[in-house]
PyMOL Python script that loads the backbone (N, CA, C, O; Angstrom):
from pymol import cmd

cmd.read_pdbstr("""\
ATOM      1  N   MET A   1      17.370  85.075 184.548  1.00  0.00           N
ATOM      2  CA  MET A   1      16.180  86.131 183.825  1.00  0.00           C
ATOM      3  C   MET A   1      15.823  84.910 182.557  1.00  0.00           C
ATOM      4  O   MET A   1      14.632  85.101 182.308  1.00  0.00           O
ATOM      5  N   GLU A   2      16.257  83.925 181.791  1.00  0.00           N
ATOM      6  CA  GLU A   2      16.727  83.164 179.959  1.00  0.00           C
ATOM      7  C   GLU A   2      15.567  81.822 181.335  1.00  0.00           C
ATOM      8  O   GLU A   2      14.428  82.069 180.936  1.00  0.00           O
ATOM      9  N   SER A   3      15.407  80.840 182.417  1.00  0.00           N
ATOM     10  CA  SER A   3      14.836  80.471 182.909  1.00  0.00           C
ATOM     11  C   SER A   3      13.270  81.097 182.879  1.00  0.00           C
ATOM     12  O   SER A   3      12.566  80.543 182.035  1.00  0.00           O
ATOM     13  N   ASP A   4      12.716  81.986 183.531  1.00  0.00           N
ATOM     14  CA  ASP A   4      11.702  82.997 183.330  1.00  0.00           C
ATOM     15  C   ASP A   4      11.040  83.012 182.276  1.00  0.00           C
ATOM     16  O   ASP A   4       9.821  83.148 182.176  1.00  0.00           O
ATOM     17  N   VAL A   5      11.979  82.843 181.261  1.00  0.00           N
ATOM     18  CA  VAL A   5      10.913  83.168 180.026  1.00  0.00           C
ATOM     19  C   VAL A   5      10.886  81.997 179.601  1.00  0.00           C
ATOM     20  O   VAL A   5       9.865  81.492 179.135  1.00  0.00           O
ATOM     21  N   PHE A   6      11.991  81.404 179.697  1.00  0.00           N
ATOM     22  CA  PHE A   6      11.489  79.227 179.890  1.00  0.00           C
ATOM     23  C   PHE A   6      10.485  78.869 180.313  1.00  0.00           C
ATOM     24  O   PHE A   6       9.855  78.424 179.354  1.00  0.00           O
ATOM     25  N   SER A   7       9.854  78.772 181.294  1.00  0.00           N
ATOM     26  CA  SER A   7       8.715  78.853 182.192  1.00  0.00           C
ATOM     27  C   SER A   7       7.665  79.335 180.986  1.00  0.00           C
ATOM     28  O   SER A   7       7.026  78.640 180.196  1.00  0.00           O
ATOM     29  N   VAL A   8       7.725  80.801 181.143  1.00  0.00           N
ATOM     30  CA  VAL A   8       6.608  81.669 180.584  1.00  0.00           C
ATOM     31  C   VAL A   8       6.085  80.704 179.061  1.00  0.00           C
ATOM     32  O   VAL A   8       5.035  80.071 178.947  1.00  0.00           O
ATOM     33  N   PHE A   9       7.011  80.831 178.188  1.00  0.00           N
ATOM     34  CA  PHE A   9       6.799  80.137 176.850  1.00  0.00           C
ATOM     35  C   PHE A   9       6.216  78.296 176.957  1.00  0.00           C
ATOM     36  O   PHE A   9       5.799  77.701 175.963  1.00  0.00           O
ATOM     37  N   TRP A  10       6.285  77.846 177.934  1.00  0.00           N
ATOM     38  CA  TRP A  10       6.025  76.786 178.183  1.00  0.00           C
ATOM     39  C   TRP A  10       4.964  76.846 179.071  1.00  0.00           C
ATOM     40  O   TRP A  10       4.653  75.673 179.275  1.00  0.00           O
ATOM     41  N   LEU A  11       4.297  77.519 179.659  1.00  0.00           N
ATOM     42  CA  LEU A  11       2.957  77.907 180.388  1.00  0.00           C
ATOM     43  C   LEU A  11       1.724  78.268 179.271  1.00  0.00           C
ATOM     44  O   LEU A  11       0.572  77.833 179.283  1.00  0.00           O
ATOM     45  N   LEU A  12       2.402  79.291 178.220  1.00  0.00           N
ATOM     46  CA  LEU A  12       1.300  79.654 177.936  1.00  0.00           C
ATOM     47  C   LEU A  12       1.177  78.818 176.094  1.00  0.00           C
ATOM     48  O   LEU A  12       0.137  78.747 175.439  1.00  0.00           O
ATOM     49  N   ALA A  13       2.319  78.391 175.733  1.00  0.00           N
ATOM     50  CA  ALA A  13       2.211  76.164 175.036  1.00  0.00           C
ATOM     51  C   ALA A  13       1.692  75.377 175.461  1.00  0.00           C
ATOM     52  O   ALA A  13       1.133  74.653 174.637  1.00  0.00           O
ATOM     53  N   ALA A  14       1.538  75.021 176.842  1.00  0.00           N
ATOM     54  CA  ALA A  14       0.666  74.629 177.575  1.00  0.00           C
ATOM     55  C   ALA A  14      -1.457  75.024 177.145  1.00  0.00           C
ATOM     56  O   ALA A  14      -2.391  74.230 177.033  1.00  0.00           O
ATOM     57  N   PHE A  15      -1.428  76.118 177.063  1.00  0.00           N
ATOM     58  CA  PHE A  15      -2.655  77.062 177.408  1.00  0.00           C
ATOM     59  C   PHE A  15      -3.331  76.627 176.076  1.00  0.00           C
ATOM     60  O   PHE A  15      -4.386  76.039 175.839  1.00  0.00           O
ATOM     61  N   VAL A  16      -2.454  77.074 175.383  1.00  0.00           N
ATOM     62  CA  VAL A  16      -2.872  77.082 173.625  1.00  0.00           C
ATOM     63  C   VAL A  16      -3.146  75.478 172.977  1.00  0.00           C
ATOM     64  O   VAL A  16      -3.891  75.222 172.031  1.00  0.00           O
ATOM     65  N   ALA A  17      -2.532  74.744 173.567  1.00  0.00           N
ATOM     66  CA  ALA A  17      -2.813  72.798 173.448  1.00  0.00           C
ATOM     67  C   ALA A  17      -3.728  72.771 173.986  1.00  0.00           C
ATOM     68  O   ALA A  17      -4.750  72.763 173.300  1.00  0.00           O
ATOM     69  N   GLY A  18      -3.875  72.742 175.547  1.00  0.00           N
ATOM     70  CA  GLY A  18      -5.194  72.726 175.928  1.00  0.00           C
ATOM     71  C   GLY A  18      -6.498  73.154 175.011  1.00  0.00           C
ATOM     72  O   GLY A  18      -7.412  72.333 174.935  1.00  0.00           O
ATOM     73  N   GLY A  19      -6.577  74.015 174.531  1.00  0.00           N
ATOM     74  CA  GLY A  19      -7.834  75.066 174.457  1.00  0.00           C
ATOM     75  C   GLY A  19      -7.360  74.387 172.816  1.00  0.00           C
ATOM     76  O   GLY A  19      -7.340  73.262 173.316  1.00  0.00           O
ATOM     77  N   LEU A  20      -7.120  74.218 171.893  1.00  0.00           N
ATOM     78  CA  LEU A  20      -7.060  72.973 170.714  1.00  0.00           C
ATOM     79  C   LEU A  20      -7.382  71.378 170.781  1.00  0.00           C
ATOM     80  O   LEU A  20      -7.695  70.582 169.896  1.00  0.00           O
ATOM     81  N   CYS A  21      -7.167  71.216 172.270  1.00  0.00           N
ATOM     82  CA  CYS A  21      -7.074  70.055 172.342  1.00  0.00           C
ATOM     83  C   CYS A  21      -9.491  70.388 172.563  1.00  0.00           C
ATOM     84  O   CYS A  21     -10.290  69.498 172.271  1.00  0.00           O
ATOM     85  N   GLY A  22      -9.811  71.447 172.962  1.00  0.00           N
ATOM     86  CA  GLY A  22     -10.898  71.812 173.241  1.00  0.00           C
ATOM     87  C   GLY A  22     -11.591  71.166 172.509  1.00  0.00           C
ATOM     88  O   GLY A  22     -12.091  70.042 172.562  1.00  0.00           O
ATOM     89  N   VAL A  23     -11.583  72.297 171.524  1.00  0.00           N
ATOM     90  CA  VAL A  23     -11.533  72.032 169.946  1.00  0.00           C
ATOM     91  C   VAL A  23     -11.815  71.438 169.206  1.00  0.00           C
ATOM     92  O   VAL A  23     -12.813  71.423 168.486  1.00  0.00           O
ATOM     93  N   LEU A  24     -10.729  70.683 169.288  1.00  0.00           N
ATOM     94  CA  LEU A  24     -10.562  69.164 168.721  1.00  0.00           C
ATOM     95  C   LEU A  24     -11.944  68.180 169.119  1.00  0.00           C
ATOM     96  O   LEU A  24     -12.741  67.692 168.318  1.00  0.00           O
ATOM     97  N   VAL A  25     -11.949  68.038 170.900  1.00  0.00           N
ATOM     98  CA  VAL A  25     -13.445  67.118 171.255  1.00  0.00           C
ATOM     99  C   VAL A  25     -14.752  68.048 170.643  1.00  0.00           C
ATOM    100  O   VAL A  25     -15.157  67.487 169.625  1.00  0.00           O
ATOM    101  N   MET A  26     -15.202  68.758 170.811  1.00  0.00           N
ATOM    102  CA  MET A  26     -16.095  69.903 170.313  1.00  0.00           C
ATOM    103  C   MET A  26     -16.510  69.538 168.753  1.00  0.00           C
ATOM    104  O   MET A  26     -17.600  69.409 168.196  1.00  0.00           O
ATOM    105  N   ALA A  27     -14.401  69.373 168.064  1.00  0.00           N
ATOM    106  CA  ALA A  27     -15.579  69.203 166.811  1.00  0.00           C
ATOM    107  C   ALA A  27     -15.700  67.923 166.314  1.00  0.00           C
ATOM    108  O   ALA A  27     -16.079  67.645 165.176  1.00  0.00           O
ATOM    109  N   LEU A  28     -15.170  66.657 167.714  1.00  0.00           N
ATOM    110  CA  LEU A  28     -15.092  65.378 167.716  1.00  0.00           C
ATOM    111  C   LEU A  28     -16.338  64.880 167.647  1.00  0.00           C
ATOM    112  O   LEU A  28     -16.878  63.998 166.979  1.00  0.00           O
ATOM    113  N   MET A  29     -16.702  65.685 168.539  1.00  0.00           N
ATOM    114  CA  MET A  29     -18.626  65.502 169.077  1.00  0.00           C
ATOM    115  C   MET A  29     -19.893  65.927 167.730  1.00  0.00           C
ATOM    116  O   MET A  29     -20.924  65.397 167.315  1.00  0.00           O
ATOM    117  N   THR A  30     -19.000  67.325 167.360  1.00  0.00           N
ATOM    118  CA  THR A  30     -20.227  67.493 166.858  1.00  0.00           C
ATOM    119  C   THR A  30     -20.498  66.431 165.361  1.00  0.00           C
ATOM    120  O   THR A  30     -21.671  66.236 165.043  1.00  0.00           O
ATOM    121  N   LEU A  31     -19.572  65.903 164.656  1.00  0.00           N
ATOM    122  CA  LEU A  31     -19.312  64.703 163.502  1.00  0.00           C
ATOM    123  C   LEU A  31     -19.937  63.785 164.251  1.00  0.00           C
ATOM    124  O   LEU A  31     -20.957  63.436 163.657  1.00  0.00           O
ATOM    125  N   SER A  32     -19.776  63.076 165.554  1.00  0.00           N
ATOM    126  CA  SER A  32     -20.147  61.813 166.009  1.00  0.00           C
ATOM    127  C   SER A  32     -22.302  61.597 165.741  1.00  0.00           C
ATOM    128  O   SER A  32     -23.192  60.797 165.452  1.00  0.00           O
ATOM    129  N   GLY A  33     -21.987  63.108 166.151  1.00  0.00           N
ATOM    130  CA  GLY A  33     -24.101  63.469 165.830  1.00  0.00           C
ATOM    131  C   GLY A  33     -24.199  63.672 168.350  1.00  0.00           C
ATOM    132  O   GLY A  33     -25.116  63.388 169.120  1.00  0.00           O
ATOM    133  N   GLY A  34     -22.953  64.182 168.586  1.00  0.00           N
ATOM    134  CA  GLY A  34     -23.735  64.802 169.890  1.00  0.00           C
ATOM    135  C   GLY A  34     -23.851  63.856 170.921  1.00  0.00           C
ATOM    136  O   GLY A  34     -23.471  62.790 170.436  1.00  0.00           O
ATOM    137  N   LEU A  35     -24.182  63.692 172.106  1.00  0.00           N
ATOM    138  CA  LEU A  35     -25.060  62.176 173.316  1.00  0.00           C
ATOM    139  C   LEU A  35     -26.719  61.704 172.584  1.00  0.00           C
ATOM    140  O   LEU A  35     -27.864  62.077 172.328  1.00  0.00           O
ATOM    141  N   PRO A  36     -25.863  60.747 172.533  1.00  0.00           N
ATOM    142  CA  PRO A  36     -27.176  59.976 172.754  1.00  0.00           C
ATOM    143  C   PRO A  36     -28.746  60.328 173.306  1.00  0.00           C
ATOM    144  O   PRO A  36     -29.088  60.211 174.482  1.00  0.00           O
ATOM    145  N   LYS A  37     -29.815  60.884 171.959  1.00  0.00           N
ATOM    146  CA  LYS A  37     -30.428  60.953 172.762  1.00  0.00           C
ATOM    147  C   LYS A  37     -31.482  60.588 174.216  1.00  0.00           C
ATOM    148  O   LYS A  37     -32.311  61.347 174.718  1.00  0.00           O
ATOM    149  N   ARG A  38     -31.111  59.151 174.662  1.00  0.00           N
ATOM    150  CA  ARG A  38     -31.283  58.528 175.378  1.00  0.00           C
ATOM    151  C   ARG A  38     -30.717  58.660 177.206  1.00  0.00           C
ATOM    152  O   ARG A  38     -31.318  58.798 178.271  1.00  0.00           O
ATOM    153  N   SER A  39     -29.304  58.532 176.818  1.00  0.00           N
ATOM    154  CA  SER A  39     -29.429  58.964 177.960  1.00  0.00           C
ATOM    155  C   SER A  39     -28.924  61.089 178.617  1.00  0.00           C
ATOM    156  O   SER A  39     -28.450  61.603 179.631  1.00  0.00           O
ATOM    157  N   THR A  40     -29.290  61.438 177.631  1.00  0.00           N
ATOM    158  CA  THR A  40     -29.648  62.800 177.940  1.00  0.00           C
ATOM    159  C   THR A  40     -30.894  62.909 178.855  1.00  0.00           C
ATOM    160  O   THR A  40     -30.991  63.584 179.879  1.00  0.00           O
ATOM    161  N   ARG A  41     -32.293  61.714 177.996  1.00  0.00           N
ATOM    162  CA  ARG A  41     -33.307  61.888 179.117  1.00  0.00           C
ATOM    163  C   ARG A  41     -32.923  61.074 180.318  1.00  0.00           C
ATOM    164  O   ARG A  41     -33.039  61.606 181.422  1.00  0.00           O
ATOM    165  N   ALA A  42     -32.581  60.126 180.249  1.00  0.00           N
ATOM    166  CA  ALA A  42     -32.036  59.923 181.309  1.00  0.00           C
ATOM    167  C   ALA A  42     -31.573  60.708 182.239  1.00  0.00           C
ATOM    168  O   ALA A  42     -32.307  61.369 182.973  1.00  0.00           O
ATOM    169  N   LEU A  43     -30.399  60.709 182.291  1.00  0.00           N
ATOM    170  CA  LEU A  43     -29.685  61.922 183.218  1.00  0.00           C
ATOM    171  C   LEU A  43     -30.676  63.511 183.191  1.00  0.00           C
ATOM    172  O   LEU A  43     -30.058  64.409 183.764  1.00  0.00           O
ATOM    173  N   GLN A  44     -32.157  63.987 182.590  1.00  0.00           N
ATOM    174  CA  GLN A  44     -32.840  64.200 182.949  1.00  0.00           C
ATOM    175  C   GLN A  44     -33.616  63.751 183.823  1.00  0.00           C
ATOM    176  O   GLN A  44     -33.981  64.442 184.775  1.00  0.00           O
ATOM    177  N   SER A  45     -33.973  62.583 183.646  1.00  0.00           N
ATOM    178  CA  SER A  45     -34.890  62.214 184.757  1.00  0.00           C
ATOM    179  C   SER A  45     -34.444  61.776 186.391  1.00  0.00           C
ATOM    180  O   SER A  45     -35.109  61.612 187.414  1.00  0.00           O
ATOM    181  N   GLU A  46     -32.532  61.650 185.980  1.00  0.00           N
ATOM    182  CA  GLU A  46     -32.267  61.582 187.124  1.00  0.00           C
ATOM    183  C   GLU A  46     -32.336  62.828 187.771  1.00  0.00           C
ATOM    184  O   GLU A  46     -32.944  62.845 188.842  1.00  0.00           O
ATOM    185  N   LEU A  47     -31.671  64.246 187.207  1.00  0.00           N
ATOM    186  CA  LEU A  47     -31.739  64.906 188.092  1.00  0.00           C
ATOM    187  C   LEU A  47     -33.513  65.420 188.845  1.00  0.00           C
ATOM    188  O   LEU A  47     -33.822  65.707 190.001  1.00  0.00           O
ATOM    189  N   ARG A  48     -34.138  65.364 187.884  1.00  0.00           N
ATOM    190  CA  ARG A  48     -35.423  65.816 187.870  1.00  0.00           C
ATOM    191  C   ARG A  48     -36.224  65.255 189.796  1.00  0.00           C
ATOM    192  O   ARG A  48     -36.669  64.172 190.179  1.00  0.00           O
ATOM    193  N   GLY A  49     -36.028  66.914 190.684  1.00  0.00           N
ATOM    194  CA  GLY A  49     -36.115  66.051 191.793  1.00  0.00           C
ATOM    195  C   GLY A  49     -35.235  66.435 192.516  1.00  0.00           C
ATOM    196  O   GLY A  49     -35.410  67.103 193.535  1.00  0.00           O
ATOM    197  N   LEU A  50     -33.942  65.977 191.977  1.00  0.00           N
ATOM    198  CA  LEU A  50     -32.635  66.657 193.256  1.00  0.00           C
ATOM    199  C   LEU A  50     -33.047  67.420 193.721  1.00  0.00           C
ATOM    200  O   LEU A  50     -34.005  68.044 193.264  1.00  0.00           O
ATOM    201  N   ASP A  51     -32.359  67.719 195.051  1.00  0.00           N
ATOM    202  CA  ASP A  51     -32.540  68.998 195.770  1.00  0.00           C
ATOM    203  C   ASP A  51     -30.812  69.291 195.864  1.00  0.00           C
ATOM    204  O   ASP A  51     -29.924  68.441 195.916  1.00  0.00           O
ATOM    205  N   LEU A  52     -30.692  70.624 195.865  1.00  0.00           N
ATOM    206  CA  LEU A  52     -29.800  70.912 195.560  1.00  0.00           C
ATOM    207  C   LEU A  52     -29.391  72.047 197.799  1.00  0.00           C
ATOM    208  O   LEU A  52     -28.957  73.197 197.853  1.00  0.00           O
ATOM    209  N   GLY A  53     -29.592  71.532 198.568  1.00  0.00           N
ATOM    210  CA  GLY A  53     -29.780  73.037 199.257  1.00  0.00           C
ATOM    211  C   GLY A  53     -30.916  73.573 199.236  1.00  0.00           C
ATOM    212  O   GLY A  53     -30.770  74.741 199.597  1.00  0.00           O
ATOM    213  N   GLY A  54     -32.306  73.285 198.937  1.00  0.00           N
ATOM    214  CA  GLY A  54     -33.356  73.858 198.503  1.00  0.00           C
ATOM    215  C   GLY A  54     -33.980  74.400 197.000  1.00  0.00           C
ATOM    216  O   GLY A  54     -34.918  75.166 196.777  1.00  0.00           O
ATOM    217  N   THR A  55     -33.441  73.976 196.450  1.00  0.00           N
ATOM    218  CA  THR A  55     -33.568  74.913 194.961  1.00  0.00           C
ATOM    219  C   THR A  55     -33.972  73.027 193.980  1.00  0.00           C
ATOM    220  O   THR A  55     -32.921  72.405 193.825  1.00  0.00           O
ATOM    221  N   THR A  56     -34.527  72.693 193.738  1.00  0.00           N
ATOM    222  CA  THR A  56     -35.256  71.964 192.744  1.00  0.00           C
ATOM    223  C   THR A  56     -34.999  72.030 192.047  1.00  0.00           C
ATOM    224  O   THR A  56     -35.211  73.155 191.596  1.00  0.00           O
ATOM    225  N   ILE A  57     -34.217  70.997 191.004  1.00  0.00           N
ATOM    226  CA  ILE A  57     -34.240  70.780 189.367  1.00  0.00           C
ATOM    227  C   ILE A  57     -35.466  69.756 188.975  1.00  0.00           C
ATOM    228  O   ILE A  57     -36.002  68.744 189.425  1.00  0.00           O
ATOM    229  N   VAL A  58     -35.627  71.083 187.312  1.00  0.00           N
ATOM    230  CA  VAL A  58     -36.718  70.969 187.011  1.00  0.00           C
ATOM    231  C   VAL A  58     -37.225  70.357 185.605  1.00  0.00           C
ATOM    232  O   VAL A  58     -38.430  70.272 185.367  1.00  0.00           O
TER     233      VAL A  58
END
""", "prot")
cmd.dss("prot")
cmd.show_as("cartoon", "prot")
cmd.util.cbc("prot")
cmd.orient("prot")
Protein backbone atom coordinates (compact mmCIF):
# COMPACT_ATOMS: atom_id res chain seq x y z
CA MET A 1 0.00 0.00 0.00
CA GLU A 2 2.76 2.40 0.92
CA SER A 3 4.62 1.84 -2.37
CA ASP A 4 1.41 2.64 -4.34
CA VAL A 5 1.12 6.00 -2.59
CA PHE A 6 4.80 6.63 -3.19
CA SER A 7 4.55 5.94 -6.92
CA VAL A 8 1.42 8.09 -7.29
CA PHE A 9 3.26 10.92 -5.53
CA TRP A 10 6.16 10.74 -8.00
CA LEU A 11 3.78 10.53 -10.94
CA LEU A 12 2.03 13.72 -9.83
CA ALA A 13 5.37 15.39 -9.04
CA ALA A 14 6.68 14.61 -12.55
CA PHE A 15 3.46 15.91 -14.13
CA VAL A 16 3.64 19.20 -12.18
CA ALA A 17 7.37 19.60 -12.90
CA GLY A 18 6.78 19.03 -16.62
CA GLY A 19 4.03 21.63 -16.66
CA LEU A 20 6.24 24.15 -14.90
CA CYS A 21 9.06 23.50 -17.37
CA GLY A 22 6.65 24.13 -20.25
CA VAL A 23 5.57 27.43 -18.71
CA LEU A 24 9.22 28.40 -18.20
CA VAL A 25 10.10 27.65 -21.83
CA MET A 26 7.13 29.68 -23.09
CA ALA A 27 8.07 32.60 -20.83
CA LEU A 28 11.67 32.53 -22.06
CA MET A 29 10.49 32.43 -25.69
CA THR A 30 8.24 35.44 -25.05
CA LEU A 31 11.05 37.38 -23.37
CA SER A 32 13.49 36.61 -26.16
CA GLY A 33 11.06 37.83 -28.82
CA GLY A 34 9.97 34.46 -30.18
CA LEU A 35 11.26 32.90 -33.36
CA PRO A 36 13.03 35.11 -35.89
CA LYS A 37 10.81 36.21 -38.78
CA ARG A 38 13.26 34.81 -41.33
CA SER A 39 13.00 31.27 -39.97
CA THR A 40 9.19 31.29 -39.97
CA ARG A 41 9.11 32.56 -43.55
CA ALA A 42 11.60 29.89 -44.61
CA LEU A 43 9.51 27.21 -42.92
CA GLN A 44 6.33 28.45 -44.61
CA SER A 45 8.01 28.36 -48.02
CA GLU A 46 9.21 24.80 -47.36
CA LEU A 47 5.74 23.69 -46.29
CA ARG A 48 4.02 25.38 -49.21
CA GLY A 49 3.17 22.82 -51.83
CA LEU A 50 3.89 19.87 -49.52
CA ASP A 51 1.58 16.98 -50.35
CA LEU A 52 0.19 15.15 -47.30
CA GLY A 53 -1.93 12.40 -48.72
CA GLY A 54 -4.01 14.56 -51.03
CA THR A 55 -4.08 17.62 -48.73
CA THR A 56 -1.90 20.48 -49.90
CA ILE A 57 -0.66 23.04 -47.36
CA VAL A 58 -1.05 26.57 -48.70
